[in-house]
MDAnalysis code that builds the backbone (N, CA, C; Angstrom):
import MDAnalysis as mda
import numpy as np

u = mda.Universe.empty(477, n_residues=159, atom_resindex=np.repeat(np.arange(159), 3), trajectory=True)
u.add_TopologyAttr("name", ["N", "CA", "C"] * 159)
u.add_TopologyAttr("resid", np.arange(1, 160))
u.add_TopologyAttr("resname", ["MET", "ASP", "ALA", "GLN", "SER", "LEU", "SER", "ALA", "ARG", "LEU", "ASN", "LYS", "PRO", "ILE", "LYS", "ILE", "LEU", "LEU", "VAL", "LEU", "PHE", "GLY", "ILE", "GLY", "ILE", "LEU", "ALA", "ASN", "VAL", "ALA", "MET", "GLU", "PHE", "TYR", "ALA", "GLU", "LYS", "LYS", "ARG", "GLY", "GLU", "LEU", "GLU", "ARG", "ASN", "PHE", "CYS", "GLU", "SER", "LYS", "GLN", "VAL", "ARG", "ASP", "ALA", "LEU", "VAL", "ARG", "ILE", "ASN", "GLU", "GLY", "ALA", "PRO", "ARG", "ARG", "ILE", "ASP", "ASP", "VAL", "THR", "THR", "LEU", "LYS", "GLY", "ALA", "ALA", "CYS", "GLU", "GLY", "GLY", "SER", "PHE", "ILE", "TYR", "ASP", "TYR", "ALA", "LEU", "ASN", "SER", "SER", "PRO", "ASN", "LEU", "ASP", "LEU", "SER", "ALA", "LEU", "ASP", "ALA", "GLY", "ASP", "THR", "GLU", "ILE", "LEU", "LYS", "GLU", "MET", "LEU", "PHE", "ALA", "LYS", "ALA", "LYS", "ALA", "SER", "PHE", "CYS", "GLY", "ALA", "ASP", "PHE", "SER", "ARG", "ARG", "LEU", "ARG", "GLU", "LEU", "GLY", "LYS", "THR", "MET", "VAL", "LEU", "ASN", "TYR", "GLU", "ILE", "GLU", "GLY", "LEU", "PRO", "PRO", "ILE", "GLN", "LEU", "LYS", "LEU", "ASP", "LYS", "ASN", "SER", "CYS", "GLU", "ARG"])
u.atoms.positions = np.array([
    [171.175, 65.156, 131.204],
    [171.870, 64.346, 132.279],
    [172.379, 62.957, 131.956],
    [173.054, 62.479, 132.752],
    [173.882, 60.726, 132.149],
    [173.434, 60.340, 133.031],
    [173.644, 58.753, 132.130],
    [173.096, 57.509, 132.866],
    [172.952, 57.198, 134.767],
    [174.499, 57.866, 134.845],
    [174.833, 57.775, 136.452],
    [173.635, 58.581, 136.876],
    [173.567, 59.656, 136.778],
    [172.525, 60.882, 137.472],
    [171.622, 60.271, 137.510],
    [171.058, 59.512, 136.216],
    [169.817, 59.110, 136.046],
    [169.031, 57.721, 136.673],
    [170.306, 57.141, 136.906],
    [169.897, 56.298, 137.670],
    [170.152, 56.254, 139.431],
    [170.793, 57.532, 139.919],
    [171.067, 57.812, 141.129],
    [169.494, 58.218, 141.279],
    [169.160, 59.360, 140.868],
    [167.479, 59.721, 140.659],
    [166.443, 58.919, 140.647],
    [166.591, 57.678, 139.990],
    [165.441, 56.552, 140.194],
    [165.500, 55.582, 141.618],
    [167.205, 55.350, 141.415],
    [167.359, 54.073, 143.272],
    [166.326, 54.915, 143.596],
    [166.064, 55.765, 144.492],
    [165.416, 55.984, 145.574],
    [164.095, 55.389, 145.779],
    [163.423, 56.284, 144.720],
    [161.547, 55.543, 144.237],
    [161.908, 54.097, 143.942],
    [162.640, 53.276, 143.339],
    [162.689, 52.266, 143.155],
    [162.948, 51.599, 144.540],
    [163.648, 51.955, 145.301],
    [163.655, 51.453, 146.803],
    [162.558, 51.416, 147.844],
    [161.994, 53.049, 147.136],
    [160.914, 52.627, 148.427],
    [159.188, 51.952, 147.852],
    [159.755, 51.456, 146.371],
    [158.929, 50.721, 145.840],
    [158.970, 49.319, 146.652],
    [160.400, 48.699, 146.390],
    [160.820, 47.968, 146.875],
    [160.203, 47.832, 147.857],
    [160.337, 48.640, 148.923],
    [160.127, 48.280, 150.325],
    [158.766, 48.390, 150.658],
    [157.632, 48.561, 149.981],
    [156.182, 49.245, 149.848],
    [155.503, 47.287, 149.529],
    [156.580, 47.075, 148.529],
    [156.287, 45.646, 147.854],
    [156.315, 44.734, 148.867],
    [157.928, 44.425, 149.553],
    [157.537, 43.780, 150.604],
    [157.120, 43.818, 151.843],
    [156.409, 45.253, 152.045],
    [155.529, 45.143, 153.311],
    [154.193, 45.030, 152.805],
    [153.883, 44.709, 151.199],
    [152.770, 44.264, 151.107],
    [152.719, 42.779, 150.967],
    [153.224, 41.946, 150.685],
    [153.735, 40.726, 150.668],
    [153.746, 40.280, 151.910],
    [154.640, 40.987, 152.864],
    [154.632, 40.476, 154.638],
    [153.168, 40.664, 155.127],
    [152.790, 41.410, 154.895],
    [151.185, 41.587, 155.472],
    [149.902, 40.535, 154.718],
    [150.407, 40.378, 153.782],
    [149.457, 38.954, 152.610],
    [149.902, 37.876, 153.750],
    [150.995, 37.519, 153.925],
    [151.151, 36.306, 154.441],
    [151.120, 36.511, 155.598],
    [151.381, 37.761, 156.558],
    [150.755, 37.465, 157.673],
    [148.943, 37.121, 158.123],
    [148.488, 38.068, 156.945],
    [146.895, 37.588, 157.181],
    [146.673, 36.058, 156.397],
    [147.448, 35.572, 155.672],
    [147.153, 33.830, 155.205],
    [147.279, 33.315, 156.620],
    [148.702, 33.590, 157.073],
    [148.419, 32.554, 158.367],
    [147.299, 32.852, 159.713],
    [147.153, 34.121, 159.777],
    [146.324, 34.058, 160.474],
    [144.895, 33.659, 160.293],
    [144.530, 33.561, 159.307],
    [143.075, 32.742, 158.435],
    [143.340, 31.286, 158.576],
    [144.616, 30.723, 158.456],
    [144.904, 29.544, 158.384],
    [145.047, 28.484, 159.773],
    [145.074, 29.976, 160.795],
    [145.307, 29.435, 162.337],
    [143.906, 29.564, 162.930],
    [143.184, 30.338, 162.165],
    [141.423, 29.977, 162.405],
    [140.659, 29.273, 161.673],
    [141.351, 28.827, 160.773],
    [140.517, 27.577, 159.966],
    [140.842, 26.256, 160.891],
    [142.464, 26.455, 161.410],
    [142.803, 25.426, 162.196],
    [141.848, 25.127, 163.339],
    [142.008, 26.295, 164.475],
    [140.825, 26.253, 165.127],
    [139.587, 25.786, 165.392],
    [138.813, 26.019, 163.953],
    [137.514, 26.026, 163.927],
    [137.465, 24.307, 163.270],
    [138.787, 23.884, 163.019],
    [138.869, 22.260, 162.347],
    [138.823, 21.742, 163.906],
    [139.701, 22.009, 164.983],
    [139.916, 20.836, 166.053],
    [139.189, 21.431, 166.874],
    [138.596, 22.464, 167.140],
    [137.170, 22.768, 168.354],
    [136.226, 23.883, 167.839],
    [135.377, 22.880, 166.976],
    [134.227, 23.079, 166.492],
    [133.445, 23.942, 166.975],
    [132.802, 23.360, 167.687],
    [131.338, 23.235, 168.892],
    [131.463, 24.723, 169.566],
    [132.946, 24.726, 170.035],
    [133.656, 25.446, 170.990],
    [133.742, 26.974, 170.174],
    [134.160, 26.671, 169.070],
    [134.679, 27.837, 168.395],
    [133.541, 29.130, 168.710],
    [134.124, 30.311, 168.517],
    [133.153, 31.716, 168.419],
    [132.052, 31.668, 167.581],
    [132.498, 31.121, 166.257],
    [131.619, 31.184, 165.599],
    [130.470, 30.730, 165.630],
    [130.604, 29.494, 165.795],
    [129.593, 28.611, 166.208],
    [128.804, 28.827, 167.621],
    [129.581, 29.053, 168.396],
    [128.746, 29.731, 169.618],
    [127.759, 30.696, 169.444],
    [128.121, 31.627, 168.675],
    [127.750, 33.053, 168.311],
    [126.332, 32.284, 167.234],
    [126.246, 31.530, 166.034],
    [125.224, 31.328, 165.409],
    [124.285, 30.480, 166.512],
    [124.792, 29.486, 167.113],
    [123.578, 28.890, 168.234],
    [122.617, 30.291, 169.066],
    [123.556, 31.119, 169.786],
    [122.800, 31.670, 170.222],
    [121.878, 32.707, 169.519],
    [122.296, 32.809, 168.294],
    [121.177, 33.675, 167.644],
    [119.606, 32.652, 167.166],
    [120.431, 31.418, 166.949],
    [119.063, 30.568, 166.031],
    [118.266, 30.125, 167.788],
    [118.828, 29.822, 168.977],
    [118.061, 29.698, 169.941],
    [117.180, 30.924, 171.020],
    [117.900, 31.787, 170.346],
    [116.827, 33.202, 171.582],
    [116.120, 33.353, 171.094],
    [115.613, 33.408, 169.700],
    [114.530, 33.145, 168.743],
    [113.607, 32.030, 168.780],
    [113.675, 31.018, 169.368],
    [113.423, 29.594, 169.515],
    [112.396, 29.418, 170.132],
    [111.359, 28.584, 170.360],
    [110.800, 28.349, 169.334],
    [110.159, 29.149, 168.035],
    [110.519, 28.822, 167.059],
    [110.001, 29.646, 165.650],
    [109.435, 29.543, 164.680],
    [108.372, 29.886, 164.671],
    [107.328, 29.444, 163.399],
    [108.207, 29.510, 161.845],
    [108.788, 28.673, 161.312],
    [109.154, 28.788, 159.747],
    [108.345, 28.642, 158.808],
    [107.311, 27.967, 159.117],
    [105.817, 28.489, 157.581],
    [104.729, 27.652, 158.400],
    [104.032, 26.979, 157.528],
    [102.642, 27.084, 158.470],
    [102.357, 25.205, 159.079],
    [103.637, 24.868, 158.705],
    [103.956, 22.971, 159.117],
    [105.124, 22.837, 160.008],
    [106.066, 23.867, 159.741],
    [107.444, 23.723, 160.188],
    [107.824, 24.660, 161.516],
    [108.663, 24.197, 162.927],
    [108.435, 25.156, 163.676],
    [110.644, 24.677, 164.220],
    [110.835, 25.848, 164.124],
    [112.094, 25.674, 164.743],
    [112.333, 25.662, 166.063],
    [112.668, 24.541, 167.140],
    [112.601, 24.181, 168.035],
    [114.006, 24.993, 168.799],
    [114.746, 24.461, 167.843],
    [116.785, 24.907, 168.653],
    [117.339, 24.223, 167.991],
    [118.401, 24.471, 168.305],
    [119.878, 24.446, 167.656],
    [121.225, 23.858, 168.740],
    [121.384, 22.768, 168.549],
    [122.946, 22.469, 169.490],
    [123.971, 22.346, 168.425],
    [125.718, 21.763, 168.994],
    [126.581, 21.585, 168.218],
    [126.982, 20.183, 169.113],
    [126.868, 18.990, 168.541],
    [127.621, 17.631, 169.433],
    [128.706, 16.919, 168.508],
    [130.255, 16.957, 168.738],
    [130.726, 16.082, 168.052],
    [131.151, 16.474, 166.566],
    [131.434, 17.792, 166.023],
    [131.323, 18.180, 165.509],
    [130.144, 17.790, 164.217],
    [129.139, 17.957, 164.603],
    [127.377, 18.059, 164.132],
    [127.150, 19.631, 164.566],
    [126.613, 20.099, 163.877],
    [125.666, 21.238, 163.719],
    [124.027, 20.822, 163.963],
    [123.963, 20.816, 164.651],
    [122.203, 20.189, 164.682],
    [120.916, 21.399, 165.244],
    [120.007, 21.008, 163.878],
    [118.746, 21.422, 164.217],
    [117.560, 20.717, 164.784],
    [116.922, 21.329, 165.513],
    [115.746, 20.300, 166.043],
    [114.141, 21.205, 165.327],
    [113.367, 20.238, 164.614],
    [112.496, 21.003, 164.457],
    [110.929, 19.903, 164.515],
    [110.337, 20.772, 164.783],
    [108.704, 19.657, 164.772],
    [108.078, 20.375, 163.667],
    [106.710, 19.216, 163.335],
    [106.115, 19.227, 162.393],
    [104.605, 19.203, 162.299],
    [104.131, 20.080, 162.547],
    [102.501, 19.893, 162.811],
    [101.719, 20.221, 161.851],
    [100.576, 19.508, 161.682],
    [99.393, 19.406, 160.611],
    [98.848, 20.740, 160.344],
    [98.639, 21.537, 159.540],
    [98.156, 22.701, 158.898],
    [96.924, 22.633, 158.307],
    [96.089, 23.518, 157.433],
    [94.956, 23.511, 157.109],
    [95.683, 23.007, 155.722],
    [96.902, 23.068, 155.374],
    [96.989, 22.361, 153.730],
    [97.322, 20.501, 153.943],
    [97.762, 20.477, 154.915],
    [98.810, 19.066, 155.447],
    [98.229, 18.900, 156.601],
    [97.917, 17.310, 156.476],
    [96.953, 16.880, 157.889],
    [98.099, 15.710, 157.879],
    [98.923, 15.693, 159.042],
    [99.979, 14.627, 159.361],
    [99.276, 13.522, 159.762],
    [98.371, 14.236, 160.625],
    [97.229, 13.034, 161.420],
    [96.819, 11.513, 160.499],
    [97.153, 11.904, 159.152],
    [96.197, 11.256, 158.364],
    [97.856, 10.218, 157.826],
    [98.570, 10.523, 157.920],
    [99.764, 9.746, 157.673],
    [99.903, 8.276, 158.407],
    [100.879, 7.411, 158.030],
    [101.253, 6.273, 158.741],
    [102.659, 6.180, 158.632],
    [103.146, 4.909, 159.477],
    [104.420, 4.617, 159.457],
    [105.174, 4.811, 158.540],
    [104.012, 3.773, 157.648],
    [104.918, 3.444, 156.179],
    [105.055, 4.911, 155.287],
    [104.273, 6.214, 155.738],
    [104.106, 7.063, 154.853],
    [105.372, 7.839, 155.245],
    [106.221, 7.473, 156.762],
    [107.658, 8.277, 156.630],
    [108.537, 8.655, 155.977],
    [108.904, 7.464, 155.272],
    [110.029, 6.751, 154.546],
    [109.497, 7.659, 153.111],
    [108.419, 8.233, 153.047],
    [108.408, 8.942, 151.378],
    [108.424, 10.696, 152.219],
    [108.063, 10.924, 153.543],
    [107.982, 12.110, 153.633],
    [109.951, 12.584, 154.253],
    [110.563, 11.158, 154.478],
    [112.188, 11.463, 155.103],
    [112.860, 11.625, 153.359],
    [112.275, 11.088, 152.308],
    [112.796, 11.477, 151.309],
    [112.101, 12.825, 150.904],
    [111.174, 12.910, 151.294],
    [110.799, 14.860, 150.495],
    [111.950, 15.501, 151.206],
    [112.044, 15.451, 152.868],
    [112.136, 16.567, 153.731],
    [114.338, 16.408, 152.991],
    [114.561, 15.397, 152.663],
    [115.688, 15.117, 152.248],
    [116.169, 15.858, 150.986],
    [115.322, 15.637, 149.855],
    [115.643, 16.557, 149.055],
    [115.715, 17.584, 149.069],
    [114.743, 18.543, 149.587],
    [114.621, 20.060, 150.219],
    [115.674, 20.302, 150.994],
    [116.352, 19.531, 152.264],
    [116.872, 20.124, 152.980],
    [118.787, 20.024, 151.975],
    [118.501, 18.917, 151.122],
    [120.082, 18.904, 150.525],
    [120.016, 19.770, 149.686],
    [118.909, 20.551, 149.442],
    [118.737, 21.770, 147.792],
    [119.739, 22.778, 148.624],
    [119.089, 23.070, 150.155],
    [119.819, 24.329, 151.109],
    [121.108, 23.938, 151.327],
    [121.363, 23.056, 151.922],
    [122.599, 22.330, 152.492],
    [123.447, 22.942, 151.378],
    [123.536, 22.139, 150.282],
    [124.595, 22.489, 149.148],
    [124.576, 23.773, 148.298],
    [123.941, 24.678, 149.106],
    [123.585, 26.027, 148.218],
    [124.040, 26.974, 148.994],
    [124.123, 26.687, 150.552],
    [124.145, 27.893, 151.882],
    [125.114, 28.051, 151.966],
    [125.884, 29.311, 152.574],
    [127.175, 29.731, 152.444],
    [127.600, 29.054, 153.886],
    [126.838, 29.188, 154.813],
    [126.951, 28.543, 155.979],
    [127.169, 27.190, 156.089],
    [126.402, 26.455, 155.419],
    [126.604, 25.112, 155.178],
    [127.642, 24.744, 154.284],
    [128.583, 25.661, 152.835],
    [129.199, 25.462, 152.522],
    [130.739, 25.308, 153.295],
    [130.788, 26.346, 154.608],
    [131.692, 25.962, 155.519],
    [131.652, 24.985, 156.321],
    [130.757, 24.214, 156.379],
    [130.463, 23.176, 157.342],
    [130.910, 22.238, 156.444],
    [130.633, 22.035, 155.085],
    [131.095, 21.242, 153.969],
    [132.415, 21.206, 153.520],
    [133.362, 22.241, 153.686],
    [134.846, 22.243, 153.849],
    [135.596, 21.734, 154.852],
    [134.327, 22.073, 156.367],
    [135.416, 21.366, 157.207],
    [135.432, 20.281, 157.283],
    [134.261, 19.524, 156.632],
    [134.026, 18.173, 156.721],
    [133.485, 17.669, 157.719],
    [132.752, 18.550, 158.365],
    [131.342, 18.632, 159.243],
    [129.813, 17.983, 158.708],
    [128.852, 17.758, 159.507],
    [127.961, 16.906, 159.531],
    [126.587, 18.061, 159.775],
    [125.590, 18.444, 159.013],
    [124.345, 18.682, 159.258],
    [123.135, 18.073, 159.887],
    [122.473, 17.942, 161.215],
    [121.914, 16.818, 161.365],
    [120.161, 17.718, 161.074],
    [119.629, 17.433, 160.705],
    [117.950, 18.053, 160.880],
    [117.284, 16.843, 161.595],
    [116.891, 17.617, 162.751],
    [116.018, 16.359, 163.927],
    [114.544, 16.729, 163.434],
    [112.905, 15.988, 163.247],
    [112.142, 16.677, 162.925],
    [111.264, 15.168, 163.337],
    [110.513, 15.895, 164.749],
    [109.384, 15.291, 165.111],
    [108.057, 15.493, 164.909],
    [107.150, 14.480, 164.876],
    [105.843, 15.043, 163.587],
    [104.831, 14.128, 164.605],
    [103.842, 14.671, 164.874],
    [102.856, 14.358, 165.746],
    [102.606, 12.991, 165.411],
    [102.239, 12.270, 165.956],
    [102.046, 10.623, 165.603],
    [102.860, 9.526, 164.684],
    [104.144, 9.981, 164.571],
    [104.930, 9.517, 163.877],
    [106.204, 9.238, 164.248],
    [107.063, 8.093, 163.813],
    [108.397, 8.145, 164.619],
    [109.272, 9.126, 164.178],
    [110.169, 9.784, 164.888],
    [111.156, 10.970, 164.432],
    [111.772, 10.504, 163.081],
    [112.174, 11.448, 162.581],
    [112.991, 11.872, 161.468],
    [114.204, 12.402, 161.591],
    [115.201, 11.840, 160.877],
    [116.709, 12.417, 161.639],
    [117.377, 12.291, 159.904],
    [117.651, 13.636, 159.788],
    [118.641, 13.695, 158.487],
    [120.146, 14.138, 158.540],
    [120.846, 13.178, 158.136],
    [122.548, 13.983, 158.045],
    [123.094, 14.251, 156.697],
    [123.738, 15.451, 156.545],
    [124.084, 16.108, 155.434],
    [125.369, 16.869, 155.860],
    [126.158, 15.527, 154.947],
    [127.617, 16.338, 154.860],
    [127.950, 16.772, 153.152],
    [129.577, 16.815, 153.506],
    [129.888, 16.865, 151.633],
    [129.376, 15.993, 150.587],
    [129.358, 14.768, 151.033],
    [129.343, 13.760, 150.227],
    [127.547, 13.841, 149.847],
    [126.493, 14.587, 150.590],
    [125.691, 14.537, 150.513],
    [125.400, 15.152, 149.036],
    [126.319, 16.434, 149.031],
    [125.776, 16.980, 147.783],
    [126.315, 16.405, 146.174],
    [127.147, 15.700, 146.112],
    [127.804, 14.581, 145.012],
    [126.931, 13.445, 144.898],
    [125.782, 13.390, 145.870],
    [124.811, 12.350, 145.404],
    [123.752, 12.506, 144.181],
])
């Protein structure tokens, strides 16, 4: 077999491979474009996005929900680009919140922030919030004490 006939025989499979390669590149570009479009929609209309609305439905349909012997999740909302959780803290056999006074609120706030920060900076859902530059707000109602509000964003993970 001479070089010209070998070239002719290999030409067709090479063309097929090039076409398949081109289709693969186009598919990848289309997927990236779609992902970028969705990312842009999520950034612009965060609270109205399907992902956030679906998450809120899942959270709120089971609320109020007891998280542990002290914490109850009352519900969640999304406002102004912030994902908001509302909690109630109640006394339990292991913790008597009625013994705390307003001066203890700051200590409790620091403890709650440390726990929330660890969770916020490590969870997949909050990773998306951080990437989008959004804020997670945690509101705590505590019997006999002023409410506590924690705000976490990507800067919280750098402190």
